[in-house]
C-alpha angles and dihedrals in degrees: 000000000000126000117271104241092190094068121096129214116271089228106041091181092072130061111216110194092175093075111070095214091051090048088053092046096049096042089053093042093051096036097237138116120266089247092053090049092051089049091052093049090049090051101045108012132245101307107123091214093051092047092050092049091049092051093048094057 
């Protein structure tokens, strides 16, 4: 069974790059590659707001 790409994270304030479907969701939502998203989370943590601000710099 494949991952449902239409589902959204239960806690949309946190970016979880350890779940493949969430990695897909957030990279699409923020318009970045999965690698770039992982880099952002490593730099600023899992806060969706902090990750978005980091990526917009």
